[in-house]
N, C-alpha and C positions, 0 to 999 in steps of 0.2 A: 504494500500500500504506499503510495506516495503521491503528493500533489505538488505541482510546480508553483513557484512563487517565492517571495521573500519570507524570512522568518518574522513572525509577529509576536509582540510581547504586550500583554494587557496587565496593568497594575504595576506602577512604578514608585512604590513606597520605599521604605527604608531598605528592604531586601531586594525588591524588584528592580529598582533603578540600578543598583550595583550589578545585579545579574544581567540585566539588559546591556549594560556597558561592556561587560566581559564577553557576552555573546557577540556584540558588534566588533570587538577588537580581535577575537580569536577564531570566529567561525569561518571567516572568509566569505560570508554571505551577506546580502543586504538585510537589514533589520528595520522593521517599522514598529512604532510603539504607540500606545494609547493609555492615557490616564485622565481622570476628571480634573486633576490639578495641572495647570500649565507649566509650573516651575520645573518639574523633572524633565518634561519634554524639551524645554528650552535648554537645560543643561546638557541633555543627551545629543542635541544637534551637533555639538562639538566633537562627538564620538561617531558621527556619521549615521545616527539613528534618525530616520525620517518619521515625522509625526503623522499619525492617521487622524482623520477628522472625527471618527466615531468607531465604536465597536463594530458596527455594521460594515463600514468601509474596510477595516482591517480584516474582518472575517471573510469578506469577499475576495481579498487579494492574497492573503498569506497561505503558504503551503503547510507550515507547522505553526500552531498558535500556542504560546506559552502563557499561562495564567499565574499571577502572583497576587492573590486577592485576600482580603481580611478573613473571610470565612465562607461557609457553605451557601449562605444566602446570596452573597455577591457572585459566587461561582454559578449558582443556578440562574441568576438574572442574566449573566453574560451568555450563558448557553441557551437558556429557554426563553428569555425575554424578547420583547419586540426588537427587531434588528439584530438579534443574537446569532450565535453560531449555528443553531439548528435551522434558522431561517435563511441565513446568508452564506453559510458554508457550502462545501461541495464534496462530492465523492472523492476519496483518496486523501482528504485533509486529515491531519492528526492534531489533536488537542492534548496538551500536557499541563496538568494541574500541579503547580508547585506549592500551593497553600495547604493548610490542614483542613480537610473537609470530612464530615462524617462518612463512615464506610457505607452505610445504606444509601445515602444520597449519591456517593461516588458511583456505586453500582447502577443506580437508576439512571443517572446521566449518561454513563457509558452505554447502557442498553439503548437509550433514546438516540444517541449519536450513531450507534451501529446501524440502526434502521435507515439512516440517511447515508450509509457508506462512509462515515467519518470515524476514524480511529480515536482511541482515548487511552492515555496513560495517567495514572495517579503517581506523582513523583514529588512528594513533599520534601522540603529541604530542612536540614538541621544544622546546628552550630550558630555562630554569632554574626552580628553585623560586620565585624572586621573580616570574618571568613567570607562573607558575601563579597566584600570589596576585593579581597585577595583571590577570589575564585577557588577557595578551598572548602566549599560546603560539602556536606554529606547528603546524598540523595538516595531514598529508598523508593523503589519503583514497583508498581503493580500493573499488570496488563499482559497482552500477548507477546510472546518472545520475538516475533518478527518486527513488531512496532518498537520494542525496546532496542533491537539491533539497529533499526533505522535512525532512532533519535539519539542513541548513546554518544556519538561524536559531538553533538551539540551540548549534551549534558556535561561532557568533559570540559567545556569552556567555563563552566561555573562551579564545578565540583571536582574534588580529588578522590572521593570515595563514592562509588556508584554501585548499588546492589539491586539486582532484580530479585524481588522477594516472592514472586508468585503471580497468580492471576489478579484480575481487577479487584482493587480494594486492599491488596496485601501491602502495598507501599504505605497507604494510610494507616493500616493497622499497626505496622512497625513504628511509624512516626508518632502516632497517638500514644502508644505504650512508652516510647522513648520520653515523650514530654511528661507523661504521668509519673514515671520514675524520677525524672529530673526535678520536677516541682516538689515531690516528696523529699528528695535529697536536700534541696535548698531549705525546706522547712527544718529538717534535722540539723543542717549546718547552722542556721540562724539560732535555733535553740541552744546548740552546743556553744556557740560563740557568746551568747548572753550569759549562760551559766558559768562558763569559764572565766569571763571577765569579772563577774560578780564574786567569783570565788578567789580572785586575786591573780589570775594568770593573764598576761598580756595577750590580746587577740592574735597579734602577729606570731608570737611564740606558739600559741595553741595550733594555729593553722599550719605553721611550718612543721610541727611535729606530726600532725594528722597527715600531711602530705607525704611523710616518710613512712607511714605505717599503713595498716589495713583499711583505714578510713579514706585513703587517697581516692580521688575521682576527678573527672572532668569538671563536675559541678564545683568541687572545692577549688581547683586551680583557676577557674574562670569566674563563676558567680560568687564564690567565697572570697578569694583574694582580691578580685577586681571590683567587687560591689559591696558585699556584706562587711568586709573588714574596714574599708575606707568610708562606709556609710554614703555611698555614691549611687543614687537611683535616678538617673536622668530620664527625661521624656524622650520620645522618638527612639527608644530601644524596644525591647519586647515587653509591653506593659502588662500590668496585673489583669487588665480586662482581657487581653489576648490569652494569657495563661489560664484564666478561668474558662474561656471558650474552649481551649484545647483539653483542659481537664474534664469539662462536661462531655466532650466527644468520647473520652476514655471511659467515663462512667456510663454513658449510654451503651458503649460496646460491652462493658462489664455486665450490664443488665441483660443485654441480648444473649450473653454467654453464660448467664447464671452465676456470676461471681459477685460477692458482696463488696469487694474493694474498700474495706473499712478504712485503711490508712489514707487512701486517696480522698475519701469523704472528709476526713479530718483536715487535710490540706485544703480542700475546697472551702471549708468553713472559715479558714484563716484568710484566704483570698477574698471571700465575700466581705469579711469584716474590714479588710484593708480598702476595698473599693468603696464601701459605705463610709469610710473615714475620709474620702476624697483623694485616695492615693491611686486610683485606677489608671491614670495616664502614665504613671511612673514605672520604671523598670521593675519587674515583678519581685525581685528579692526584697523590695520595700516592705513585703509582708513582715520582715524583721521588726518593724516599728510596732505592729500589733502584738507580736510576741513579747517585745520588751515592756509593753504596758500591762502585761499579764493577761492579754486576750488570747483567744483561740482555744 
């Protein structure tokens, strides 16, 4: 399956803009982009990305359409909505969803696209904003093997770790579980930091020792050392509202598979409290502030 045309990229937020830039620099193909905000499109002009006037215009022209959108609602609107890919796309086109989308919605959208002869891969990305800029993301992919082989060279423009995890929805399943485990780990790190400091151990000493022992993790070396320890929770990173959205995807999947996911539900309650306290737009390790106040 292949459709001629430039590469299309819809959704040029914190991760999407950097990914689109890397695709334009490394793919050797023409890239067109669309976002509701004009600023990233203006910045990407310098990288050779041609702006599309609308989703409809991009869907009608692009051979492969990459999506980097906030959630399932936005993905469904771009695919199923007026002027969307189902309406304006064509046989042989491939859609690649880089966001975190519920597994059941992923499978429904893939089936609807297949009826139009349009292929679909769920290919959510993991790692940080810096990794997006550097092109060192991790991508977990679900979908047919032939589509994966066709798209893989483009994925290599934005990621250094690319895993084909199985059929449609498998990439989202892996990503959702990844984020569920990560969020719970950050809760544990925040608790440990607060307890250690109140017991008289410097946070830097505590985390350095943890990094040398069995508590070492990606979460410790990134979210712990770079955010929890310096109390740095900026906006325009991965906010608490997004973390809650991803965790809810995981809990929905847990319900579908008959798993209680009790620890994840505790983490959810802390995120909900942080958002209620007005911390929703800030980088999600900000949940530490709720724990430090005795909440959660």
